[in-house]
Legacy VTK file of the C-alpha trace (Angstrom):
# vtk DataFile Version 3.0
C-alpha trace
ASCII
DATASET POLYDATA
POINTS 465 float
130.639 36.305 -42.900
129.734 34.189 -39.758
131.345 31.013 -41.378
133.797 28.932 -39.748
136.803 27.299 -41.272
138.736 24.670 -39.297
142.378 24.492 -40.267
144.264 21.168 -39.605
147.654 21.736 -40.095
150.980 20.532 -38.200
153.397 23.188 -39.551
152.657 26.025 -36.911
154.214 28.607 -39.197
151.543 27.836 -41.921
148.378 27.519 -39.492
149.125 30.923 -38.368
149.746 32.397 -41.531
146.608 31.016 -43.107
144.748 31.762 -39.830
145.335 35.113 -40.148
144.739 35.493 -43.478
141.162 34.187 -43.324
140.281 35.990 -40.190
141.287 39.504 -42.249
138.487 38.097 -44.750
136.044 38.019 -41.686
135.851 33.876 -41.462
135.900 32.430 -38.005
138.688 30.329 -37.436
139.426 27.087 -35.387
142.841 25.890 -35.733
144.238 22.412 -34.967
147.530 20.943 -35.370
146.779 17.244 -35.347
143.974 15.112 -35.931
143.086 14.657 -32.458
142.551 18.616 -31.982
140.791 18.821 -35.136
138.375 15.746 -34.347
137.312 17.636 -30.711
136.542 20.792 -32.464
134.265 19.106 -35.118
132.119 17.186 -32.210
131.387 20.998 -31.728
129.705 21.445 -34.624
129.287 24.495 -36.955
131.829 23.809 -39.253
131.356 25.217 -42.745
134.971 24.477 -44.306
137.801 22.117 -43.202
141.270 22.774 -44.493
142.937 19.840 -44.133
146.740 18.875 -44.654
146.983 15.346 -46.395
149.982 14.406 -43.909
149.355 14.475 -40.440
151.535 13.752 -37.289
148.831 11.334 -35.607
146.509 9.962 -38.469
146.064 10.617 -42.384
144.268 13.264 -43.602
142.307 11.017 -45.919
141.267 9.024 -43.212
140.246 11.958 -40.856
138.111 13.376 -43.835
136.326 10.203 -44.195
135.240 10.379 -40.604
134.382 13.944 -40.753
132.294 13.520 -43.846
130.220 10.276 -42.149
129.717 12.560 -39.652
128.546 15.308 -41.307
128.038 14.909 -45.078
127.667 18.309 -46.120
130.717 19.735 -44.688
133.391 20.758 -47.259
137.065 19.412 -47.244
140.067 20.858 -49.015
142.803 18.787 -48.881
146.738 20.562 -48.771
149.616 18.575 -49.506
152.725 19.519 -50.319
153.102 15.659 -52.105
150.771 16.362 -54.789
150.158 13.588 -57.194
146.880 12.466 -59.561
146.734 9.391 -57.210
146.237 11.444 -54.096
143.570 14.028 -56.186
141.570 10.945 -57.321
141.475 9.217 -54.053
140.254 12.431 -52.428
137.638 13.293 -54.979
136.337 9.686 -54.850
136.059 10.219 -50.963
133.841 12.998 -51.721
136.627 15.828 -50.781
135.223 19.085 -52.227
138.805 20.161 -53.544
142.356 19.561 -53.687
145.184 22.176 -53.499
149.250 21.671 -53.988
151.880 23.698 -51.179
152.845 26.032 -51.441
149.348 27.705 -51.565
148.022 29.906 -53.634
146.127 32.402 -51.692
144.088 33.859 -54.073
143.068 30.723 -55.287
142.420 29.002 -51.824
139.773 32.325 -51.209
137.865 31.403 -54.316
137.615 27.843 -53.582
136.488 28.602 -49.523
133.710 31.079 -50.818
132.674 28.780 -53.979
132.334 25.928 -51.283
130.413 27.898 -48.948
128.038 29.160 -51.805
127.359 25.443 -52.810
126.945 24.588 -49.025
124.416 27.310 -48.839
122.495 26.332 -51.507
122.283 22.623 -50.386
120.716 24.203 -47.060
118.228 26.433 -49.165
117.535 23.217 -51.095
116.506 21.076 -48.259
114.548 23.929 -46.486
112.641 24.373 -50.024
111.909 20.602 -50.291
110.777 20.972 -46.685
108.124 23.804 -47.599
107.198 22.155 -51.034
106.012 19.201 -49.491
103.939 21.007 -47.029
102.633 23.326 -49.940
101.742 20.317 -52.399
99.529 18.106 -50.084
96.332 17.530 -51.552
94.684 19.875 -48.812
96.433 22.657 -50.137
95.506 22.363 -53.660
92.303 24.399 -53.943
89.678 22.261 -55.792
86.087 21.066 -53.758
84.288 20.481 -57.444
83.674 16.961 -58.368
85.953 17.354 -61.206
88.636 18.076 -58.939
88.405 15.316 -56.384
88.443 12.768 -59.553
91.866 14.466 -60.286
93.111 14.002 -56.519
92.065 10.197 -56.649
93.677 9.428 -59.619
96.808 11.564 -59.013
96.823 9.055 -55.871
96.393 5.875 -57.837
99.213 6.806 -60.212
101.904 8.785 -57.962
103.409 5.176 -56.692
104.055 4.073 -59.841
106.610 4.986 -62.612
104.129 5.601 -65.331
104.710 8.382 -67.582
101.847 10.899 -67.119
100.734 13.422 -69.307
98.700 16.673 -68.125
96.653 18.275 -70.074
94.410 21.650 -69.996
94.327 25.534 -70.672
97.031 27.370 -69.788
96.388 28.784 -66.153
94.542 25.745 -64.786
97.166 24.141 -62.489
98.948 21.826 -64.339
102.404 22.498 -62.639
101.060 21.957 -59.376
99.357 18.501 -60.301
102.587 17.726 -61.607
104.415 18.705 -58.040
101.706 16.850 -56.285
102.198 13.753 -57.962
105.707 13.792 -57.323
105.533 14.325 -53.876
103.090 12.225 -53.224
105.408 9.431 -54.563
107.944 7.306 -53.462
110.406 9.828 -55.342
109.601 12.279 -53.159
113.407 12.404 -51.291
114.625 12.871 -54.515
114.544 15.944 -57.212
111.864 17.030 -58.949
113.370 19.219 -61.947
111.328 21.420 -63.982
111.555 22.938 -67.312
109.341 24.866 -69.624
109.879 23.963 -73.367
108.623 26.819 -74.688
110.925 29.460 -72.895
114.125 27.533 -73.888
115.680 28.687 -77.484
115.302 25.470 -79.826
119.243 25.671 -80.175
119.632 25.535 -76.311
117.039 23.067 -75.572
118.899 19.746 -76.246
121.711 20.862 -73.977
119.654 21.768 -71.173
117.517 18.202 -71.564
120.814 16.189 -71.660
123.662 18.134 -71.022
126.873 18.898 -73.397
130.866 17.834 -73.558
133.435 20.520 -73.199
133.753 21.992 -76.580
130.740 20.436 -78.033
129.589 23.881 -79.226
130.931 27.659 -79.342
130.677 28.781 -75.446
130.475 25.009 -74.142
134.048 25.868 -71.823
133.168 22.740 -69.667
131.141 19.522 -69.517
127.409 20.234 -68.090
124.899 17.930 -66.569
121.564 18.032 -68.077
117.886 17.759 -66.832
117.463 14.256 -67.241
120.627 13.726 -65.434
119.868 16.219 -62.474
116.540 14.282 -62.040
118.388 10.636 -61.773
116.238 8.812 -59.389
113.702 11.606 -59.215
111.133 13.238 -61.122
111.628 15.559 -64.251
108.225 17.815 -65.521
108.315 19.002 -68.972
105.816 21.809 -69.230
104.800 22.786 -72.754
105.981 19.405 -74.065
104.498 20.588 -77.215
106.857 22.838 -78.351
109.481 20.426 -78.350
110.898 20.730 -82.247
111.393 17.261 -84.170
115.095 16.570 -83.396
114.675 17.061 -79.764
111.515 14.607 -79.853
113.581 11.731 -81.213
116.232 11.822 -78.740
113.460 12.177 -75.849
112.002 9.239 -77.763
115.032 6.971 -77.069
115.252 8.183 -73.725
111.515 7.019 -72.799
112.106 3.355 -74.650
115.862 2.641 -73.753
116.280 4.893 -70.326
120.040 6.082 -71.994
121.167 8.797 -73.687
124.322 10.917 -74.611
124.990 14.363 -74.090
125.446 17.004 -76.740
128.979 16.345 -78.849
129.515 12.993 -76.510
129.843 9.300 -77.025
129.317 7.834 -73.801
125.798 6.305 -73.149
124.494 7.640 -69.795
121.808 5.671 -68.134
118.988 7.303 -66.147
116.233 6.454 -63.844
113.592 9.168 -63.916
109.944 9.392 -63.819
108.558 11.843 -66.698
105.421 14.021 -66.053
104.860 16.037 -69.035
102.012 18.678 -69.812
100.693 20.996 -72.709
97.865 23.210 -73.452
98.523 22.398 -76.806
96.235 20.166 -79.244
98.825 17.299 -79.493
96.386 15.180 -82.107
96.200 18.152 -84.148
100.089 18.850 -84.185
100.683 14.949 -85.134
98.140 15.426 -88.292
100.670 18.440 -89.316
103.525 16.294 -88.626
104.610 18.719 -85.932
104.772 15.796 -83.273
105.878 12.455 -83.509
103.070 9.962 -83.105
105.434 7.196 -81.465
106.378 9.731 -79.017
102.624 11.009 -78.376
101.883 7.456 -77.468
104.875 7.110 -75.025
103.919 10.118 -73.244
99.708 9.276 -73.092
100.244 6.582 -70.757
98.441 8.133 -68.132
96.441 11.300 -69.276
94.938 13.262 -66.855
92.673 16.614 -68.252
92.551 19.573 -65.866
89.317 21.300 -66.487
89.193 24.969 -67.300
87.918 27.330 -64.077
84.649 27.833 -66.042
83.743 24.461 -66.307
84.355 24.129 -62.101
82.520 27.578 -61.294
81.923 25.855 -57.561
85.725 26.250 -56.706
85.874 30.097 -57.462
84.741 30.786 -54.332
87.040 28.591 -52.288
89.865 29.922 -54.429
88.962 33.184 -53.725
89.311 32.745 -49.987
92.227 31.037 -50.699
93.848 33.684 -52.465
92.972 36.410 -50.247
94.470 34.937 -47.311
97.479 34.713 -49.447
97.678 38.147 -50.377
96.423 39.584 -47.381
99.260 38.268 -45.336
101.547 39.082 -47.940
100.593 42.635 -47.937
100.328 42.834 -44.276
96.592 43.876 -44.458
93.160 42.427 -42.315
90.836 41.622 -45.449
87.844 39.393 -43.843
86.916 38.721 -47.476
84.687 39.672 -50.448
81.273 41.567 -50.622
78.248 39.857 -52.225
78.404 42.164 -55.244
82.025 41.220 -55.629
82.035 37.530 -55.467
78.960 37.494 -57.914
80.895 39.538 -60.135
83.813 37.049 -60.184
81.263 34.153 -60.635
79.687 35.619 -63.576
83.237 36.154 -65.180
84.278 33.333 -67.727
87.691 33.238 -66.645
89.905 32.821 -70.198
93.062 32.853 -67.864
91.826 30.419 -65.321
93.195 30.093 -62.131
96.284 32.271 -62.570
93.926 34.944 -64.083
91.683 34.866 -60.745
95.022 35.117 -58.386
95.778 38.022 -60.232
92.583 39.799 -59.655
92.849 38.935 -56.053
96.015 40.101 -55.509
95.270 43.462 -57.598
92.143 44.074 -55.622
94.235 43.362 -52.165
96.802 46.220 -53.226
94.054 48.581 -54.062
91.334 48.118 -51.648
91.331 50.497 -48.689
88.828 48.826 -46.548
88.158 45.175 -44.967
86.946 43.673 -47.447
87.163 43.262 -51.221
84.259 45.784 -52.672
83.224 45.776 -56.619
85.027 48.526 -57.102
88.352 47.023 -55.725
88.064 44.497 -58.759
89.811 45.212 -62.214
87.437 47.235 -64.338
87.568 44.954 -67.331
85.906 42.371 -65.611
82.950 44.677 -65.345
83.279 45.990 -68.648
83.861 42.231 -70.090
80.356 41.151 -68.303
78.757 44.248 -69.548
79.524 42.880 -73.079
78.556 39.364 -72.490
75.230 40.615 -71.346
74.788 42.703 -74.276
75.677 40.033 -76.783
73.048 37.842 -74.702
69.593 36.787 -76.417
67.375 39.630 -76.308
63.460 39.146 -75.306
61.921 41.835 -77.197
58.648 40.265 -76.407
58.627 41.813 -73.163
58.639 45.146 -74.244
57.555 47.881 -76.996
58.451 51.050 -77.606
55.548 52.419 -75.593
56.425 50.486 -72.450
57.191 52.402 -69.732
58.871 49.842 -67.313
62.071 51.523 -66.219
65.489 50.003 -66.929
66.161 48.549 -63.971
63.117 46.529 -63.824
63.442 45.852 -67.760
66.865 44.154 -66.402
65.125 42.002 -63.759
62.424 40.488 -66.623
65.467 39.628 -68.579
67.217 37.926 -65.708
64.449 36.373 -64.314
63.410 34.762 -68.006
67.312 33.774 -68.442
67.228 32.009 -65.288
63.777 30.387 -65.977
64.581 29.112 -69.243
68.216 27.639 -67.680
65.870 25.659 -65.012
63.544 24.446 -67.448
66.262 23.299 -70.313
67.925 21.362 -66.721
64.195 19.964 -65.890
63.985 21.796 -62.630
67.458 20.808 -61.783
69.151 23.751 -59.637
72.942 22.274 -59.713
72.619 21.910 -63.523
71.104 25.103 -64.190
73.708 27.326 -62.196
76.772 25.262 -64.288
74.801 26.340 -67.372
74.673 29.956 -65.609
78.067 29.750 -64.533
76.800 30.941 -61.024
77.251 29.023 -57.838
74.458 26.989 -56.405
73.908 29.422 -53.450
73.840 32.509 -56.163
71.172 30.749 -57.937
69.055 29.881 -54.807
69.111 33.779 -53.850
68.087 34.673 -56.983
65.421 32.053 -57.348
63.701 33.228 -54.059
64.312 37.046 -54.587
63.171 36.988 -58.290
60.041 34.606 -57.656
60.719 31.756 -59.769
58.735 28.698 -59.430
61.382 25.889 -59.322
61.317 22.874 -56.890
63.386 20.061 -58.013
67.465 20.349 -57.080
LINES 1 466
465 0 1 2 3 4 5 6 7 8 9 10 11 12 13 14 15 16 17 18 19 20 21 22 23 24 25 26 27 28 29 30 31 32 33 34 35 36 37 38 39 40 41 42 43 44 45 46 47 48 49 50 51 52 53 54 55 56 57 58 59 60 61 62 63 64 65 66 67 68 69 70 71 72 73 74 75 76 77 78 79 80 81 82 83 84 85 86 87 88 89 90 91 92 93 94 95 96 97 98 99 100 101 102 103 104 105 106 107 108 109 110 111 112 113 114 115 116 117 118 119 120 121 122 123 124 125 126 127 128 129 130 131 132 133 134 135 136 137 138 139 140 141 142 143 144 145 146 147 148 149 150 151 152 153 154 155 156 157 158 159 160 161 162 163 164 165 166 167 168 169 170 171 172 173 174 175 176 177 178 179 180 181 182 183 184 185 186 187 188 189 190 191 192 193 194 195 196 197 198 199 200 201 202 203 204 205 206 207 208 209 210 211 212 213 214 215 216 217 218 219 220 221 222 223 224 225 226 227 228 229 230 231 232 233 234 235 236 237 238 239 240 241 242 243 244 245 246 247 248 249 250 251 252 253 254 255 256 257 258 259 260 261 262 263 264 265 266 267 268 269 270 271 272 273 274 275 276 277 278 279 280 281 282 283 284 285 286 287 288 289 290 291 292 293 294 295 296 297 298 299 300 301 302 303 304 305 306 307 308 309 310 311 312 313 314 315 316 317 318 319 320 321 322 323 324 325 326 327 328 329 330 331 332 333 334 335 336 337 338 339 340 341 342 343 344 345 346 347 348 349 350 351 352 353 354 355 356 357 358 359 360 361 362 363 364 365 366 367 368 369 370 371 372 373 374 375 376 377 378 379 380 381 382 383 384 385 386 387 388 389 390 391 392 393 394 395 396 397 398 399 400 401 402 403 404 405 406 407 408 409 410 411 412 413 414 415 416 417 418 419 420 421 422 423 424 425 426 427 428 429 430 431 432 433 434 435 436 437 438 439 440 441 442 443 444 445 446 447 448 449 450 451 452 453 454 455 456 457 458 459 460 461 462 463 464
């Protein structure tokens, strides 16, 4: 351990004894017999924990703690005194002191308190670092979406981010609803506060109410102490409820009250707790059908559906497949320490032709798998999962066949027959799109570039873009 502990104690025997014990536990120890020396040591910085005597010869331990906490709010102070009283403890806790111990010090208890304090301090630092990384990660230029549909979503996010309006994100699983939720939070005035996330489908119904609203000690078997819920933890920030359609009806009623009154009670509690939380919800479920079946409250639906944002599935925006592929190649090549320069044209065409039922999540997994499997500097067709190729083959088999092209006596080889079928399919798509290649490409699941190449290679007459 490299953590540094400052002991402020005027009794030299106690000072030396505590220092010896903590040094034996591999802590760095700094000693001070009065407030003046302690202040000088604290100015040098890098102090993790302060063991502070309540009564010092030149100052009061509470006053000195107040100064230390103003200079470094993250420092953990443990107050020690032989004059223990409820009043002293209350004053210490109000000030922000981490814990309070009475003399003679129980050494086992002291070590437990110190290690817990250091652990919590590390979590704070990690959280600050994570927030910095998240703010960088969820800027719009790092959420991939070049298609017109995604650009419209980005515009809508910018409009609603700095309001407190409840947002309901809807779309298939894997479309990136959680990324949009995080973008809303980190583009808002609440970005300096917490974004708390919870997946309503992943928590047993019996525990979900406690997770959302917290519980009091003794509220149920196993509730050995009071616990804050997600709403309290998200105070002044945002709460993202994923899979909101899975909420049981009882919890729906309590959620409705929070949205209406901004108050709730913990499980087993009687006190009304007020919160200021911006709610973002998401679902891949058809809430309208759920309401018809009385599985989702109609009044809650209208409270949630203030700002609906529909996230399109990947097959509806094939122009995003290329940029997403490039992004994931760069991400997983770096993660696996490989030099990968892209994907072959054949591999890219397969990605563009596949229908992606798992959406962006499936594409990401596909690219990660290919990065791991490839032995070359480019992802090749053979590096892609076999099920993609078999699925495409099945889809081609199920597509309408054009028997007027061939007869049993037709001597055209199979390769030429495939080209003829492909040419006819593309020609019909262009015809139905009145020659508009952009519309035809969307119908075919191609990129515009792929369609242009095929039109040129197959010598299909079409001029309108």
